[in-house]
C-alpha angles and dihedrals in degrees: 000000000000092000091048091054091046088051089058105269116141115242090223092056090047090050090056092048096044134029107258120089121255089247091053090052091049089050091052091051092049092048093047091049091052093048091050094046094247092118132023118241116248107266117250117246098271133146092235105058116181120257120237091259092049091050090050091049092047091051091048092048092049091052091047091048091051090050093048092050090051092050091047091052091049092050092047091052092046091051091051092048093050091046091055092045094051096036091236118119115196117233113268092022115160091203094238 
């Protein structure tokens, strides 16, 4: 549903075609956007709200963190693959 909305489909039309309500579909899109760093989560009601520059930095750091985790996973898999191919397992290897 999220991908259909992102591709230009209207949540109301999707709600008529499928079972969930239009609001549920909008909520899913909002949640997916927040998880993927496309949209910032609504700040909690706190006395110390973030400034615009702090929000920008937080968004940048979350994206960078996600990218670093992806790169780490790729390197871990490559290391495991090379270890299997050469028959040499590095010390402390988790085998993943």
